C-alpha positions in Angstrom: 8.9 10.9 41.9 10.4 9.9 45.3 10.8 12.6 47.9 14.2 13.1 49.4 14.1 13.2 53.1 17.5 14.8 53.2 16.4 17.7 51.0 13.3 18.2 53.1 15.4 18.4 56.2 17.6 21.0 54.5 14.5 23.1 53.7 14.8 22.6 49.9 11.8 24.6 48.6 11.3 22.6 45.5 11.2 19.3 47.5 8.6 20.8 49.8 6.5 21.9 46.9 6.8 18.4 45.4 5.8 16.8 48.6 2.7 19.0 48.8 1.8 18.5 45.1 2.1 14.7 45.4 0.1 14.3 48.5 -2.3 17.2 49.2 -5.1 16.1 46.9 -4.9 12.5 48.2 -4.9 13.7 51.8 -7.9 16.0 51.1 -9.9 13.2 49.5 -9.0 10.9 52.4 -9.8 13.5 55.1 -13.2 14.3 53.5 -14.2 10.6 53.9 -14.1 11.2 57.7 -15.0 14.9 58.3 -17.2 16.1 55.4 -15.9 19.6 56.4 -13.7 21.2 53.7 -12.4 23.9 55.9 -11.4 21.6 58.7 -9.7 19.1 56.4 -7.8 21.8 54.6 -6.7 23.4 57.9 -5.5 20.1 59.3 -3.6 19.3 56.1 -1.9 22.7 56.3 -1.1 22.2 60.0 0.3 18.8 59.2 2.7 20.1 56.6 3.7 23.0 58.9 4.3 20.6 61.8 6.5 18.4 59.6 8.4 21.4 58.5 9.0 22.7 62.0 10.0 19.3 63.3 11.8 18.1 60.2 15.2 17.8 62.0 13.9 15.7 64.8 11.7 13.4 62.7 13.0 10.1 61.3 12.5 9.3 57.7 9.2 7.4 57.3 9.0 4.1 55.5 6.2 5.3 53.3 5.6 9.0 53.1 2.0 8.6 51.9 1.2 6.2 54.7 2.9 8.5 57.3 0.9 11.5 56.0 -2.3 9.6 55.9 -1.8 8.3 59.5 -0.9 11.8 60.7 -4.0 13.3 59.1 -6.2 10.6 60.5 -4.9 11.1 64.0 -5.4 14.8 63.7 -9.0 14.2 62.6 -9.6 11.8 65.5 -8.2 14.4 67.9 -10.6 17.0 66.4 -13.5 14.7 66.9 -12.6 14.1 70.5 -12.6 17.8 71.1 -16.1 18.1 69.8 -17.6 15.1 71.7 -18.3 15.3 75.3 -18.7 11.5 75.8 -15.6 9.3 75.5 -14.8 8.5 71.9 -12.8 5.5 70.9 -10.6 5.6 67.8 -12.8 3.0 66.1 -16.0 5.1 66.6 -15.0 7.6 64.0 -17.2 7.0 60.9 -15.6 6.5 57.6 -17.9 7.2 54.6 -17.2 5.8 51.2 -19.3 7.5 48.6 -18.6 7.1 45.0 -18.5 10.7 43.7 -18.2 9.8 40.1 -20.4 11.9 37.8 -22.3 9.4 35.8 -24.9 9.3 33.1 -28.5 8.5 34.2 -28.1 4.9 32.9 -25.2 4.3 35.3 -26.9 5.9 38.2 -28.7 2.8 39.3 -25.5 0.8 39.1 -23.7 3.3 41.3 -26.5 3.2 43.8 -26.3 -0.6 44.0 -22.5 -0.3 44.6 -23.1 2.3 47.2 -25.5 0.1 49.0 -23.0 -2.7 48.8 -20.3 -0.6 50.4 -22.7 0.7 53.1 -23.1 -2.9 54.3 -19.4 -3.0 55.3 -18.1 -1.8 58.7 -16.4 1.5 58.9 -13.0 -0.1 59.1 -13.7 -2.4 56.1 -14.9 0.6 54.0 -11.7 2.5 54.9 -9.5 -0.5 54.0 -11.3 -1.0 50.7 -11.0 2.7 49.9 -7.3 2.8 50.6 -6.6 -0.4 48.7 -8.8 -0.2 45.7 -9.6 3.5 45.2 -6.2 5.0 46.3 -3.9 2.1 45.5 -2.1 1.7 48.8 -0.3 -1.5 49.6 -1.3 -3.6 52.5 1.8 -2.4 54.3 1.0 1.2 53.7 -2.6 0.6 54.9 -1.3 -1.1 58.0 1.0 1.9 58.8 -1.9 4.4 58.1 -4.4 2.6 60.4 -1.8 1.5 62.9 -2.7 -2.2 62.6 -0.6 -5.1 61.4 -0.6 -6.3 57.8 -2.5 -9.5 58.6 -5.3 -7.4 60.0 -5.4 -5.5 56.8 -5.6 -8.8 54.8 -8.3 -10.1 57.1 -10.4 -6.9 56.7 -10.0 -7.0 53.0 -10.9 -10.7 52.8 -13.9 -10.3 55.0 -15.1 -7.2 53.1 -14.8 -9.1 49.8 -16.5 -12.2 51.2 -19.3 -10.1 52.4 -19.7 -8.2 49.1 -19.6 -11.4 47.1 -22.9 -12.4 48.7 -24.5 -9.6 46.8 -24.9 -9.6 43.0 -23.7 -5.9 43.0 -20.2 -7.2 43.6 -19.7 -7.7 39.9 -20.5 -4.0 39.4 -18.0 -3.1 42.2 -15.3 -5.1 40.3 -16.1 -3.4 37.1 -15.9 0.0 38.8 -12.5 -0.9 40.2 -11.2 -2.1 36.9 -12.5 1.1 35.2 -10.6 3.2 37.7 -7.4 1.1 37.4 -7.5 1.2 33.6 -8.6 4.8 33.4 -11.7 4.1 31.4 
């Protein structure tokens, strides 16, 4: 269901509930990949929605609501990390962890560990792009908006990540995991 920006601007309660229901879980999962702190992520998501509500009349309609919310949460997390760190922190220094949190049978545990090792060999940015693309289904354009980079950079990061993963035999397991998630098996 597409969210109506006009209804949001007019404080339509049902539209705000829909916005939250459609994106809160996704934002939580995305935020936890950075922070690993449930309370912080929940607080920042709540603050994000409050800020959007308070500034709804001065904000322009985003091209992609999901990408806009993702980028906003990411920026809030980076700002929180900057508050906690006494040495200068660059935006790219923020660690993005991609852990497969699928409850699996013991037989599959070894496969998931191989895939996890494969993903751990990628850079933070590559892991983040792979997560957004293959685990959350964002388009390259939405990923570019989220990460504040151009679409070509997204394509390059994905290409490099896949090239690097193909060197490892575990890549086949990664592809099977992605297919399983896409097909809902």
